[in-house]
PQR file with spaces between the fields and no chain letter, atoms N, CA, C, O and H, PARSE charges and radii, in Angstrom:
ATOM       1  N    MET     1      86.280  247.588   -5.498 -0.4000 1.5000
ATOM       2  CA   MET     1      86.836  246.419   -6.057 -0.0000 2.0000
ATOM       3  C    MET     1      86.737  246.309   -7.537  0.5500 1.7000
ATOM       4  O    MET     1      87.491  245.688   -8.286 -0.5500 1.4000
ATOM       5  N    LYS     2      85.741  246.974   -7.822 -0.4000 1.5000
ATOM       6  CA   LYS     2      85.326  246.955   -9.634 -0.0000 2.0000
ATOM       7  C    LYS     2      86.506  247.794  -10.226  0.5500 1.7000
ATOM       8  O    LYS     2      87.108  247.516  -11.263 -0.5500 1.4000
ATOM       9  H    LYS     2      85.128  247.479   -7.214  0.4000 1.0000
ATOM      10  N    ARG     3      86.750  248.882   -9.395 -0.4000 1.5000
ATOM      11  CA   ARG     3      87.674  249.911  -10.056 -0.0000 2.0000
ATOM      12  C    ARG     3      89.194  249.359  -10.036  0.5500 1.7000
ATOM      13  O    ARG     3      89.993  249.743  -10.890 -0.5500 1.4000
ATOM      14  H    ARG     3      86.261  249.108   -8.552  0.4000 1.0000
ATOM      15  N    LEU     4      89.555  248.452   -9.035 -0.4000 1.5000
ATOM      16  CA   LEU     4      90.673  247.812   -8.922 -0.0000 2.0000
ATOM      17  C    LEU     4      90.781  246.868  -10.361  0.5500 1.7000
ATOM      18  O    LEU     4      91.761  246.958  -11.100 -0.5500 1.4000
ATOM      19  H    LEU     4      88.906  248.140   -8.342  0.4000 1.0000
ATOM      20  N    GLY     5      89.718  246.025  -10.619 -0.4000 1.5000
ATOM      21  CA   GLY     5      89.552  245.101  -11.679 -0.0000 2.0000
ATOM      22  C    GLY     5      89.772  245.802  -13.024  0.5500 1.7000
ATOM      23  O    GLY     5      90.313  245.181  -13.939 -0.5500 1.4000
ATOM      24  H    GLY     5      88.922  245.952  -10.018  0.4000 1.0000
ATOM      25  N    GLN     6      89.344  247.170  -13.192 -0.4000 1.5000
ATOM      26  CA   GLN     6      89.289  247.752  -14.415 -0.0000 2.0000
ATOM      27  C    GLN     6      90.770  248.247  -14.586  0.5500 1.7000
ATOM      28  O    GLN     6      91.456  248.153  -15.604 -0.5500 1.4000
ATOM      29  H    GLN     6      88.905  247.675  -12.449  0.4000 1.0000
ATOM      30  N    ALA     7      91.145  248.836  -13.284 -0.4000 1.5000
ATOM      31  CA   ALA     7      92.756  249.171  -13.478 -0.0000 2.0000
ATOM      32  C    ALA     7      93.691  247.964  -13.964  0.5500 1.7000
ATOM      33  O    ALA     7      94.389  248.037  -14.975 -0.5500 1.4000
ATOM      34  H    ALA     7      90.587  248.913  -12.457  0.4000 1.0000
ATOM      35  N    VAL     8      93.632  246.995  -13.238 -0.4000 1.5000
ATOM      36  CA   VAL     8      94.436  245.824  -13.682 -0.0000 2.0000
ATOM      37  C    VAL     8      94.220  245.437  -15.250  0.5500 1.7000
ATOM      38  O    VAL     8      95.120  245.114  -16.024 -0.5500 1.4000
ATOM      39  H    VAL     8      93.065  246.936  -12.416  0.4000 1.0000
ATOM      40  N    PHE     9      92.919  245.534  -15.531 -0.4000 1.5000
ATOM      41  CA   PHE     9      92.727  245.138  -16.964 -0.0000 2.0000
ATOM      42  C    PHE     9      93.384  246.146  -17.963  0.5500 1.7000
ATOM      43  O    PHE     9      94.119  245.836  -18.900 -0.5500 1.4000
ATOM      44  H    PHE     9      92.188  245.798  -14.902  0.4000 1.0000
ATOM      45  N    LEU    10      93.020  247.321  -17.628 -0.4000 1.5000
ATOM      46  CA   LEU    10      93.758  248.617  -18.321 -0.0000 2.0000
ATOM      47  C    LEU    10      95.469  248.285  -18.281  0.5500 1.7000
ATOM      48  O    LEU    10      96.206  248.314  -19.267 -0.5500 1.4000
ATOM      49  H    LEU    10      92.423  247.573  -16.867  0.4000 1.0000
ATOM      50  N    GLY    11      95.788  248.036  -17.178 -0.4000 1.5000
ATOM      51  CA   GLY    11      97.473  247.852  -17.105 -0.0000 2.0000
ATOM      52  C    GLY    11      97.729  246.875  -17.964  0.5500 1.7000
ATOM      53  O    GLY    11      98.494  247.216  -18.866 -0.5500 1.4000
ATOM      54  H    GLY    11      95.190  248.013  -16.377  0.4000 1.0000
ATOM      55  N    SER    12      97.305  245.628  -18.002 -0.4000 1.5000
ATOM      56  CA   SER    12      97.723  244.631  -18.631 -0.0000 2.0000
ATOM      57  C    SER    12      97.365  244.810  -20.179  0.5500 1.7000
ATOM      58  O    SER    12      97.966  244.199  -21.063 -0.5500 1.4000
ATOM      59  H    SER    12      96.683  245.351  -17.269  0.4000 1.0000
ATOM      60  N    LEU    13      96.421  245.628  -20.393 -0.4000 1.5000
ATOM      61  CA   LEU    13      96.077  245.723  -22.001 -0.0000 2.0000
ATOM      62  C    LEU    13      97.213  246.909  -22.545  0.5500 1.7000
ATOM      63  O    LEU    13      97.692  246.870  -23.678 -0.5500 1.4000
ATOM      64  H    LEU    13      95.934  246.125  -19.675  0.4000 1.0000
ATOM      65  N    LEU    14      97.490  247.770  -21.715 -0.4000 1.5000
ATOM      66  CA   LEU    14      98.686  248.758  -22.046 -0.0000 2.0000
ATOM      67  C    LEU    14     100.010  247.892  -22.223  0.5500 1.7000
ATOM      68  O    LEU    14     100.690  247.944  -23.248 -0.5500 1.4000
ATOM      69  H    LEU    14      97.101  247.802  -20.795  0.4000 1.0000
ATOM      70  N    LEU    15     100.282  247.172  -21.240 -0.4000 1.5000
ATOM      71  CA   LEU    15     101.779  246.181  -21.272 -0.0000 2.0000
ATOM      72  C    LEU    15     101.579  245.369  -22.521  0.5500 1.7000
ATOM      73  O    LEU    15     102.604  245.151  -23.166 -0.5500 1.4000
ATOM      74  H    LEU    15      99.730  247.129  -20.407  0.4000 1.0000
ATOM      75  N    GLY    16     100.545  244.921  -22.944 -0.4000 1.5000
ATOM      76  CA   GLY    16     100.389  243.874  -24.184 -0.0000 2.0000
ATOM      77  C    GLY    16     100.686  244.647  -25.186  0.5500 1.7000
ATOM      78  O    GLY    16     101.517  244.266  -26.010 -0.5500 1.4000
ATOM      79  H    GLY    16      99.712  245.098  -22.420  0.4000 1.0000
ATOM      80  N    LEU    17     100.072  245.857  -25.301 -0.4000 1.5000
ATOM      81  CA   LEU    17     100.305  246.605  -26.610 -0.0000 2.0000
ATOM      82  C    LEU    17     101.765  247.299  -26.665  0.5500 1.7000
ATOM      83  O    LEU    17     102.189  247.752  -27.728 -0.5500 1.4000
ATOM      84  H    LEU    17      99.397  246.167  -24.631  0.4000 1.0000
ATOM      85  N    ALA    18     102.416  247.352  -25.623 -0.4000 1.5000
ATOM      86  CA   ALA    18     103.786  247.925  -25.725 -0.0000 2.0000
ATOM      87  C    ALA    18     104.699  246.909  -26.449  0.5500 1.7000
ATOM      88  O    ALA    18     105.770  247.194  -26.984 -0.5500 1.4000
ATOM      89  H    ALA    18     102.072  246.985  -24.760  0.4000 1.0000
ATOM      90  N    GLY    19     104.131  245.684  -26.394 -0.4000 1.5000
ATOM      91  CA   GLY    19     105.157  244.637  -27.252 -0.0000 2.0000
ATOM      92  C    GLY    19     104.931  244.660  -28.660  0.5500 1.7000
ATOM      93  O    GLY    19     105.532  243.903  -29.422 -0.5500 1.4000
ATOM      94  H    GLY    19     103.261  245.452  -25.960  0.4000 1.0000
ATOM      95  N    CYS    20     104.148  245.437  -29.010 -0.4000 1.5000
ATOM      96  CA   CYS    20     103.619  245.360  -30.516 -0.0000 2.0000
ATOM      97  C    CYS    20     104.596  246.153  -31.351  0.5500 1.7000
ATOM      98  O    CYS    20     104.673  247.298  -30.904 -0.5500 1.4000
ATOM      99  H    CYS    20     103.659  246.052  -28.391  0.4000 1.0000
ATOM     100  N    GLN    21     105.294  245.979  -32.296 -0.4000 1.5000
ATOM     101  CA   GLN    21     106.112  246.913  -33.076 -0.0000 2.0000
ATOM     102  C    GLN    21     106.204  246.380  -34.516  0.5500 1.7000
ATOM     103  O    GLN    21     106.391  245.197  -34.800 -0.5500 1.4000
ATOM     104  H    GLN    21     105.232  245.050  -32.660  0.4000 1.0000
ATOM     105  N    THR    22     106.038  247.468  -35.459 -0.4000 1.5000
ATOM     106  CA   THR    22     105.874  247.330  -36.751 -0.0000 2.0000
ATOM     107  C    THR    22     107.331  247.221  -37.427  0.5500 1.7000
ATOM     108  O    THR    22     108.163  248.091  -37.169 -0.5500 1.4000
ATOM     109  H    THR    22     105.886  248.429  -35.227  0.4000 1.0000
ATOM     110  N    VAL    23     107.674  246.045  -38.381 -0.4000 1.5000
ATOM     111  CA   VAL    23     108.973  245.959  -38.594 -0.0000 2.0000
ATOM     112  C    VAL    23     108.945  246.331  -40.072  0.5500 1.7000
ATOM     113  O    VAL    23     108.194  245.708  -40.822 -0.5500 1.4000
ATOM     114  H    VAL    23     106.998  245.339  -38.590  0.4000 1.0000
ATOM     115  N    GLU    24     109.678  247.255  -40.509 -0.4000 1.5000
ATOM     116  CA   GLU    24     109.845  247.763  -41.847 -0.0000 2.0000
ATOM     117  C    GLU    24     110.487  246.772  -42.649  0.5500 1.7000
ATOM     118  O    GLU    24     111.264  245.998  -42.089 -0.5500 1.4000
ATOM     119  H    GLU    24     110.289  247.761  -39.899  0.4000 1.0000
ATOM     120  N    PRO    25     110.255  246.665  -44.032 -0.5600 1.5000
ATOM     121  CA   PRO    25     110.912  245.978  -44.838  0.2800 2.0000
ATOM     122  C    PRO    25     112.534  245.880  -44.800  0.5500 1.7000
ATOM     123  O    PRO    25     113.116  244.801  -44.913 -0.5500 1.4000
ATOM     124  N    TRP    26     113.156  247.043  -44.639 -0.4000 1.5000
ATOM     125  CA   TRP    26     114.677  247.224  -44.618 -0.0000 2.0000
ATOM     126  C    TRP    26     115.189  246.651  -43.252  0.5500 1.7000
ATOM     127  O    TRP    26     116.357  246.298  -43.092 -0.5500 1.4000
ATOM     128  H    TRP    26     112.683  247.919  -44.547  0.4000 1.0000
ATOM     129  N    GLN    27     114.311  246.592  -42.365 -0.4000 1.5000
ATOM     130  CA   GLN    27     114.638  245.856  -40.823 -0.0000 2.0000
ATOM     131  C    GLN    27     114.592  244.385  -41.027  0.5500 1.7000
ATOM     132  O    GLN    27     115.350  243.758  -40.287 -0.5500 1.4000
ATOM     133  H    GLN    27     113.362  246.879  -42.495  0.4000 1.0000
ATOM     134  N    LYS    28     113.957  243.768  -41.766 -0.4000 1.5000
ATOM     135  CA   LYS    28     113.647  242.388  -41.826 -0.0000 2.0000
ATOM     136  C    LYS    28     114.924  241.414  -41.977  0.5500 1.7000
ATOM     137  O    LYS    28     114.997  240.239  -41.616 -0.5500 1.4000
ATOM     138  H    LYS    28     113.341  244.278  -42.367  0.4000 1.0000
ATOM     139  N    GLY    29     116.003  242.274  -42.661 -0.4000 1.5000
ATOM     140  CA   GLY    29     117.291  241.521  -42.829 -0.0000 2.0000
ATOM     141  C    GLY    29     118.081  241.270  -41.451  0.5500 1.7000
ATOM     142  O    GLY    29     118.801  240.301  -41.212 -0.5500 1.4000
ATOM     143  H    GLY    29     115.944  243.228  -42.955  0.4000 1.0000
ATOM     144  N    ASN    30     117.809  242.286  -40.645 -0.4000 1.5000
ATOM     145  CA   ASN    30     118.362  242.216  -39.260 -0.0000 2.0000
ATOM     146  C    ASN    30     117.742  241.014  -38.567  0.5500 1.7000
ATOM     147  O    ASN    30     118.531  240.276  -37.977 -0.5500 1.4000
ATOM     148  H    ASN    30     117.224  243.073  -40.840  0.4000 1.0000
ATOM     149  N    LEU    31     116.324  240.670  -38.544 -0.4000 1.5000
ATOM     150  CA   LEU    31     115.819  239.757  -38.042 -0.0000 2.0000
ATOM     151  C    LEU    31     116.216  238.532  -38.690  0.5500 1.7000
ATOM     152  O    LEU    31     116.092  237.567  -37.935 -0.5500 1.4000
ATOM     153  H    LEU    31     115.682  241.269  -39.023  0.4000 1.0000
ATOM     154  N    ALA    32     116.656  238.247  -39.846 -0.4000 1.5000
ATOM     155  CA   ALA    32     116.893  236.941  -40.711 -0.0000 2.0000
ATOM     156  C    ALA    32     118.404  236.783  -40.326  0.5500 1.7000
ATOM     157  O    ALA    32     118.946  235.799  -40.830 -0.5500 1.4000
ATOM     158  H    ALA    32     116.756  239.031  -40.460  0.4000 1.0000
ATOM     159  N    ASP    33     119.061  237.453  -39.647 -0.4000 1.5000
ATOM     160  CA   ASP    33     120.516  237.310  -39.388 -0.0000 2.0000
ATOM     161  C    ASP    33     120.660  236.008  -38.668  0.5500 1.7000
ATOM     162  O    ASP    33     119.829  235.622  -37.846 -0.5500 1.4000
ATOM     163  H    ASP    33     118.620  238.252  -39.238  0.4000 1.0000
ATOM     164  N    TYR    34     121.843  235.275  -39.031 -0.4000 1.5000
ATOM     165  CA   TYR    34     122.102  234.080  -38.397 -0.0000 2.0000
ATOM     166  C    TYR    34     122.202  234.216  -36.735  0.5500 1.7000
ATOM     167  O    TYR    34     121.770  233.256  -36.097 -0.5500 1.4000
ATOM     168  H    TYR    34     122.518  235.589  -39.699  0.4000 1.0000
ATOM     169  N    SER    35     122.644  235.139  -36.137 -0.4000 1.5000
ATOM     170  CA   SER    35     122.637  235.300  -34.757 -0.0000 2.0000
ATOM     171  C    SER    35     121.214  235.469  -34.122  0.5500 1.7000
ATOM     172  O    SER    35     121.014  235.259  -32.926 -0.5500 1.4000
ATOM     173  H    SER    35     122.994  235.919  -36.655  0.4000 1.0000
ATOM     174  N    MET    36     120.402  235.797  -34.854 -0.4000 1.5000
ATOM     175  CA   MET    36     118.875  235.845  -34.242 -0.0000 2.0000
ATOM     176  C    MET    36     118.115  234.556  -34.266  0.5500 1.7000
ATOM     177  O    MET    36     116.945  234.527  -33.884 -0.5500 1.4000
ATOM     178  H    MET    36     120.564  235.968  -35.826  0.4000 1.0000
ATOM     179  N    ARG    37     118.781  233.412  -34.732 -0.4000 1.5000
ATOM     180  CA   ARG    37     118.251  232.082  -35.045 -0.0000 2.0000
ATOM     181  C    ARG    37     118.419  231.363  -33.461  0.5500 1.7000
ATOM     182  O    ARG    37     119.431  231.412  -32.764 -0.5500 1.4000
ATOM     183  H    ARG    37     119.732  233.436  -35.042  0.4000 1.0000
ATOM     184  N    SER    38     117.245  230.758  -33.160 -0.4000 1.5000
ATOM     185  CA   SER    38     117.217  230.040  -31.929 -0.0000 2.0000
ATOM     186  C    SER    38     117.853  228.578  -31.935  0.5500 1.7000
ATOM     187  O    SER    38     118.068  227.955  -30.896 -0.5500 1.4000
ATOM     188  H    SER    38     116.422  230.718  -33.727  0.4000 1.0000
ATOM     189  N    ASP    39     118.132  228.095  -33.214 -0.4000 1.5000
ATOM     190  CA   ASP    39     118.611  226.906  -33.323 -0.0000 2.0000
ATOM     191  C    ASP    39     120.113  227.013  -34.015  0.5500 1.7000
ATOM     192  O    ASP    39     120.506  226.141  -34.791 -0.5500 1.4000
ATOM     193  H    ASP    39     117.958  228.601  -34.059  0.4000 1.0000
ATOM     194  N    ARG    40     120.789  227.984  -33.717 -0.4000 1.5000
ATOM     195  CA   ARG    40     122.050  228.175  -34.225 -0.0000 2.0000
ATOM     196  C    ARG    40     123.115  227.340  -33.537  0.5500 1.7000
ATOM     197  O    ARG    40     124.184  227.116  -34.105 -0.5500 1.4000
ATOM     198  H    ARG    40     120.470  228.692  -33.087  0.4000 1.0000
ATOM     199  N    ASP    41     122.840  226.870  -32.315 -0.4000 1.5000
ATOM     200  CA   ASP    41     123.851  226.027  -31.529 -0.0000 2.0000
ATOM     201  C    ASP    41     123.312  224.651  -31.665  0.5500 1.7000
ATOM     202  O    ASP    41     122.261  224.271  -31.150 -0.5500 1.4000
ATOM     203  H    ASP    41     121.972  227.052  -31.854  0.4000 1.0000
ATOM     204  N    GLN    42     124.119  223.918  -32.407 -0.4000 1.5000
ATOM     205  CA   GLN    42     123.571  222.482  -32.688 -0.0000 2.0000
ATOM     206  C    GLN    42     123.718  221.579  -31.368  0.5500 1.7000
ATOM     207  O    GLN    42     122.825  220.742  -31.244 -0.5500 1.4000
ATOM     208  H    GLN    42     124.973  224.227  -32.826  0.4000 1.0000
ATOM     209  N    LEU    43     124.421  221.600  -30.645 -0.4000 1.5000
ATOM     210  CA   LEU    43     124.418  221.135  -29.373 -0.0000 2.0000
ATOM     211  C    LEU    43     123.265  221.308  -28.628  0.5500 1.7000
ATOM     212  O    LEU    43     122.560  220.385  -28.220 -0.5500 1.4000
ATOM     213  H    LEU    43     125.147  222.280  -30.746  0.4000 1.0000
ATOM     214  N    GLU    44     123.050  222.627  -28.428 -0.4000 1.5000
ATOM     215  CA   GLU    44     121.850  223.011  -27.529 -0.0000 2.0000
ATOM     216  C    GLU    44     120.463  222.447  -28.259  0.5500 1.7000
ATOM     217  O    GLU    44     119.546  221.942  -27.611 -0.5500 1.4000
ATOM     218  H    GLU    44     123.623  223.376  -28.759  0.4000 1.0000
ATOM     219  N    SER    45     120.450  222.594  -29.587 -0.4000 1.5000
ATOM     220  CA   SER    45     119.221  221.915  -30.264 -0.0000 2.0000
ATOM     221  C    SER    45     119.156  220.389  -29.784  0.5500 1.7000
ATOM     222  O    SER    45     118.160  219.906  -29.244 -0.5500 1.4000
ATOM     223  H    SER    45     121.195  223.004  -30.113  0.4000 1.0000
ATOM     224  N    VAL    46     120.022  219.878  -29.975 -0.4000 1.5000
ATOM     225  CA   VAL    46     120.184  218.159  -29.603 -0.0000 2.0000
ATOM     226  C    VAL    46     119.811  218.085  -28.248  0.5500 1.7000
ATOM     227  O    VAL    46     118.942  217.241  -28.029 -0.5500 1.4000
ATOM     228  H    VAL    46     120.830  220.270  -30.413  0.4000 1.0000
ATOM     229  N    MET    47     120.211  218.718  -27.279 -0.4000 1.5000
ATOM     230  CA   MET    47     120.050  218.574  -25.840 -0.0000 2.0000
ATOM     231  C    MET    47     118.593  218.996  -25.655  0.5500 1.7000
ATOM     232  O    MET    47     117.916  218.307  -24.893 -0.5500 1.4000
ATOM     233  H    MET    47     120.917  219.404  -27.457  0.4000 1.0000
ATOM     234  N    SER    48     118.054  219.994  -26.231 -0.4000 1.5000
ATOM     235  CA   SER    48     116.704  220.439  -25.985 -0.0000 2.0000
ATOM     236  C    SER    48     115.585  219.528  -26.357  0.5500 1.7000
ATOM     237  O    SER    48     114.544  219.364  -25.721 -0.5500 1.4000
ATOM     238  H    SER    48     118.604  220.554  -26.851  0.4000 1.0000
ATOM     239  N    ALA    49     116.003  218.853  -27.676 -0.4000 1.5000
ATOM     240  CA   ALA    49     115.226  217.826  -28.175 -0.0000 2.0000
ATOM     241  C    ALA    49     115.287  216.589  -27.395  0.5500 1.7000
ATOM     242  O    ALA    49     114.319  215.829  -27.432 -0.5500 1.4000
ATOM     243  H    ALA    49     116.849  218.987  -28.193  0.4000 1.0000
ATOM     244  N    HIS    50     116.317  216.304  -26.693 -0.4000 1.5000
ATOM     245  CA   HIS    50     116.647  215.167  -25.842 -0.0000 2.0000
ATOM     246  C    HIS    50     115.687  215.221  -24.557  0.5500 1.7000
ATOM     247  O    HIS    50     114.935  214.313  -24.203 -0.5500 1.4000
ATOM     248  H    HIS    50     117.103  216.921  -26.662  0.4000 1.0000
ATOM     249  N    VAL    51     115.870  216.541  -23.887 -0.4000 1.5000
ATOM     250  CA   VAL    51     114.949  216.837  -22.771 -0.0000 2.0000
ATOM     251  C    VAL    51     113.465  216.732  -22.982  0.5500 1.7000
ATOM     252  O    VAL    51     112.710  216.312  -22.104 -0.5500 1.4000
ATOM     253  H    VAL    51     116.480  217.279  -24.174  0.4000 1.0000
ATOM     254  N    THR    52     113.065  217.125  -24.176 -0.4000 1.5000
ATOM     255  CA   THR    52     111.606  217.118  -24.664 -0.0000 2.0000
ATOM     256  C    THR    52     111.293  215.791  -24.777  0.5500 1.7000
ATOM     257  O    THR    52     110.361  215.508  -24.024 -0.5500 1.4000
ATOM     258  H    THR    52     113.677  217.466  -24.890  0.4000 1.0000
ATOM     259  N    PHE    53     111.717  214.817  -25.447 -0.4000 1.5000
ATOM     260  CA   PHE    53     111.498  213.606  -25.713 -0.0000 2.0000
ATOM     261  C    PHE    53     111.490  212.793  -24.449  0.5500 1.7000
ATOM     262  O    PHE    53     110.658  211.904  -24.271 -0.5500 1.4000
ATOM     263  H    PHE    53     112.474  215.047  -26.059  0.4000 1.0000
ATOM     264  N    SER    54     112.426  213.102  -23.566 -0.4000 1.5000
ATOM     265  CA   SER    54     112.463  212.291  -22.369 -0.0000 2.0000
ATOM     266  C    SER    54     111.341  212.870  -21.458  0.5500 1.7000
ATOM     267  O    SER    54     110.887  212.049  -20.661 -0.5500 1.4000
ATOM     268  H    SER    54     113.102  213.824  -23.711  0.4000 1.0000
ATOM     269  N    ARG    55     110.900  213.898  -21.424 -0.4000 1.5000
ATOM     270  CA   ARG    55     109.690  214.178  -20.577 -0.0000 2.0000
ATOM     271  C    ARG    55     108.518  213.717  -21.239  0.5500 1.7000
ATOM     272  O    ARG    55     107.619  213.385  -20.465 -0.5500 1.4000
ATOM     273  H    ARG    55     111.269  214.565  -22.071  0.4000 1.0000
ATOM     274  N    GLU    56     108.262  213.596  -22.515 -0.4000 1.5000
ATOM     275  CA   GLU    56     107.209  213.286  -23.114 -0.0000 2.0000
ATOM     276  C    GLU    56     107.127  211.847  -23.164  0.5500 1.7000
ATOM     277  O    GLU    56     106.003  211.359  -23.283 -0.5500 1.4000
ATOM     278  H    GLU    56     108.992  213.865  -23.143  0.4000 1.0000
ATOM     279  N    ALA    57     108.165  211.060  -23.090 -0.4000 1.5000
ATOM     280  CA   ALA    57     108.283  209.678  -23.079 -0.0000 2.0000
ATOM     281  C    ALA    57     108.024  209.162  -24.779  0.5500 1.7000
ATOM     282  O    ALA    57     107.382  208.171  -25.128 -0.5500 1.4000
ATOM     283  H    ALA    57     109.078  211.457  -22.993  0.4000 1.0000
ATOM     284  N    SER    58     108.636  210.024  -25.558 -0.4000 1.5000
ATOM     285  CA   SER    58     108.469  209.593  -26.831 -0.0000 2.0000
ATOM     286  C    SER    58     109.749  209.937  -27.480  0.5500 1.7000
ATOM     287  O    SER    58     110.515  210.773  -26.999 -0.5500 1.4000
ATOM     288  H    SER    58     109.157  210.829  -25.274  0.4000 1.0000
ATOM     289  N    THR    59     110.011  209.207  -28.717 -0.4000 1.5000
ATOM     290  CA   THR    59     111.057  209.680  -29.631 -0.0000 2.0000
ATOM     291  C    THR    59     110.625  209.843  -30.965  0.5500 1.7000
ATOM     292  O    THR    59     109.592  209.269  -31.312 -0.5500 1.4000
ATOM     293  H    THR    59     109.390  208.529  -29.108  0.4000 1.0000
ATOM     294  N    GLY    60     111.259  210.542  -31.772 -0.4000 1.5000
ATOM     295  CA   GLY    60     111.054  210.764  -33.228 -0.0000 2.0000
ATOM     296  C    GLY    60     109.895  211.839  -33.428  0.5500 1.7000
ATOM     297  O    GLY    60     109.584  212.653  -32.558 -0.5500 1.4000
ATOM     298  H    GLY    60     112.097  211.008  -31.491  0.4000 1.0000
ATOM     299  N    GLY    61     109.357  211.751  -34.555 -0.4000 1.5000
ATOM     300  CA   GLY    61     108.333  212.803  -34.819 -0.0000 2.0000
ATOM     301  C    GLY    61     108.670  214.411  -34.968  0.5500 1.7000
ATOM     302  O    GLY    61     107.793  215.260  -35.127 -0.5500 1.4000
ATOM     303  H    GLY    61     109.610  211.090  -35.261  0.4000 1.0000
ATOM     304  N    GLU    62     110.008  214.678  -34.894 -0.4000 1.5000
ATOM     305  CA   GLU    62     110.586  215.830  -35.056 -0.0000 2.0000
ATOM     306  C    GLU    62     110.462  216.194  -36.668  0.5500 1.7000
ATOM     307  O    GLU    62     111.029  215.554  -37.553 -0.5500 1.4000
ATOM     308  H    GLU    62     110.721  213.988  -34.765  0.4000 1.0000
ATOM     309  N    GLY    63     109.645  217.299  -36.867 -0.4000 1.5000
ATOM     310  CA   GLY    63     109.753  217.725  -38.383 -0.0000 2.0000
ATOM     311  C    GLY    63     108.851  216.697  -39.115  0.5500 1.7000
ATOM     312  O    GLY    63     108.841  216.780  -40.343 -0.5500 1.4000
ATOM     313  H    GLY    63     109.184  217.818  -36.148  0.4000 1.0000
ATOM     314  N    VAL    64     108.189  215.860  -38.602 -0.4000 1.5000
ATOM     315  CA   VAL    64     107.422  214.968  -39.609 -0.0000 2.0000
ATOM     316  C    VAL    64     106.107  215.152  -39.608  0.5500 1.7000
ATOM     317  O    VAL    64     105.650  215.277  -38.472 -0.5500 1.4000
ATOM     318  H    VAL    64     108.198  215.792  -37.604  0.4000 1.0000
ATOM     319  N    GLY    65     105.208  215.223  -40.611 -0.4000 1.5000
ATOM     320  CA   GLY    65     103.899  215.586  -40.473 -0.0000 2.0000
ATOM     321  C    GLY    65     103.068  214.265  -40.245  0.5500 1.7000
ATOM     322  O    GLY    65     103.688  213.205  -40.159 -0.5500 1.4000
ATOM     323  H    GLY    65     105.579  215.122  -41.534  0.4000 1.0000
ATOM     324  N    GLY    66     101.720  214.278  -40.144 -0.4000 1.5000
ATOM     325  CA   GLY    66     101.018  213.182  -39.802 -0.0000 2.0000
ATOM     326  C    GLY    66     100.466  213.141  -38.401  0.5500 1.7000
ATOM     327  O    GLY    66     100.920  213.837  -37.493 -0.5500 1.4000
ATOM     328  H    GLY    66     101.216  215.139  -40.213  0.4000 1.0000
ATOM     329  N    GLY    67      99.352  212.198  -38.251 -0.4000 1.5000
ATOM     330  CA   GLY    67      98.808  212.120  -36.967 -0.0000 2.0000
ATOM     331  C    GLY    67      99.693  211.242  -35.923  0.5500 1.7000
ATOM     332  O    GLY    67     100.801  210.774  -36.187 -0.5500 1.4000
ATOM     333  H    GLY    67      98.983  211.632  -38.989  0.4000 1.0000
ATOM     334  N    GLY    68      99.000  211.103  -34.685 -0.4000 1.5000
ATOM     335  CA   GLY    68      99.708  210.105  -33.861 -0.0000 2.0000
ATOM     336  C    GLY    68      99.168  208.618  -34.030  0.5500 1.7000
ATOM     337  O    GLY    68      99.283  207.773  -33.143 -0.5500 1.4000
ATOM     338  H    GLY    68      98.100  211.483  -34.470  0.4000 1.0000
ATOM     339  N    CYS    69      98.602  208.403  -35.186 -0.4000 1.5000
ATOM     340  CA   CYS    69      98.034  207.035  -35.291 -0.0000 2.0000
ATOM     341  C    CYS    69      99.018  206.146  -35.856  0.5500 1.7000
ATOM     342  O    CYS    69      98.829  204.929  -35.869 -0.5500 1.4000
ATOM     343  H    CYS    69      98.508  209.090  -35.907  0.4000 1.0000
ATOM     344  N    GLY    70     100.254  206.782  -36.413 -0.4000 1.5000
ATOM     345  CA   GLY    70     101.007  205.696  -36.959 -0.0000 2.0000
ATOM     346  C    GLY    70     101.054  205.996  -38.637  0.5500 1.7000
ATOM     347  O    GLY    70     101.901  205.477  -39.364 -0.5500 1.4000
ATOM     348  H    GLY    70     100.407  207.770  -36.403  0.4000 1.0000
ATOM     349  N    CYS    71     100.113  206.820  -39.068 -0.4000 1.5000
ATOM     350  CA   CYS    71      99.775  206.680  -40.656 -0.0000 2.0000
ATOM     351  C    CYS    71     100.630  207.967  -41.170  0.5500 1.7000
ATOM     352  O    CYS    71     100.914  208.867  -40.379 -0.5500 1.4000
ATOM     353  H    CYS    71      99.425  207.241  -38.477  0.4000 1.0000
ATOM     354  N    ASN    72     100.937  207.998  -42.231 -0.4000 1.5000
ATOM     355  CA   ASN    72     101.550  209.334  -42.745 -0.0000 2.0000
ATOM     356  C    ASN    72     100.613  209.943  -43.621  0.5500 1.7000
ATOM     357  O    ASN    72     100.878  211.020  -44.157 -0.5500 1.4000
ATOM     358  H    ASN    72     100.707  207.267  -42.873  0.4000 1.0000
């Protein structure tokens, strides 16, 4: 059983490290491209915010700093 736990740990460690990638400076332009943005579809952003606020039973606060006490 101990060997199985070690194998699972080692496997998950290897899978986690497989996702790490170094980005060279000349490749950063590709990542900054408009097509790579998650908010490029305005309607999808509005609908996603609506679903989030409906789930959380709250409105506003998107992009606004401050605490939940009502003070800024």
